[in-house]
N, C-alpha and C positions, 0 to 999 in steps of 0.2 A: 504494500500500500504506500510505501515511502516514495516509490517512483510513479505510481499510477495517478496519485492526486495532483502533483504538479503538471503532469502531462495533460490531464483532463482540464485543469484550470487554464492552460495555455491553448490547447487545441479547440476547445468549445467555442470561445469567442472568434477565433480565426475561421472556424467552420461556419458560424452564423454569418459573419461578414462576407465570406465567400459566397454563401447561398444567396444573400441579399444582392450581391453584385451580379450573380448569374441570373437571378430573377429579373433584375433591372435590364439586363441585356435582352431577355426574351420579350418582355413587355414592361414599359416603365411603370404602369399602374400596378402590375403584379409585385414589383419590388417595393413600391410604396405601401401596398396592402400588407406585405410581409413585415415591413418595418413597423407599421402600425400595430400589427399583432404582437411583435416582439416588445414593443413599448407598453402595450396593455398588460401583457404577462409580467413584465418587469414592475409595473406599477402595482399590480395586485400582490406580487411577492414582497415588495417594499412595505405595502400596507399591512400585510400579515406579520412581518417582523416588527413593525412599530406597535401593533396591537399586542403582541406577546410581551414586548418590553414594557409597555404601559401597564399591563396586568401584573407583571412581576414586580414593578415598582409599587403598585397599589398594595400588593400583598405584603411587601416588606414594610411599608409605612403603617398599615393597619391590619395586623394579623387577625384572622377570624377567631371567634370564641369557640372553644371546644365544648362538646356536649356534656362533659363530665363536671364542669365547674358550675356550681349553682349561681343563679342570678337572683335579683331581688324578687321577681314575680314568683318563682318557685319556692323561695325561702318563705315569703309571706303566705303563700297558699298553704304550705305545710303547717305553719304556726296557727293559722286561723281555721283549719279544718277540724271538725268535731272528731273526737276519739272515743272509741267504745271501750 
């Protein structure tokens, strides 16, 4: 995996750019359509990463209450309940 990851990181953008160039040579609107598709996919990937980062930050700032810790409503309900 030490060799495969850098090769993929270099060859993928080259392949996408080459594909866009070849599509432009066939029909200019096809190249434009493919570039638009790559842009939309990149935008949604970026939005997904931003959403995950925002949710992680929100969890770090305000951790959720666990179900095992009593809160005021359950403590008061137990104290006020009639016992037999």
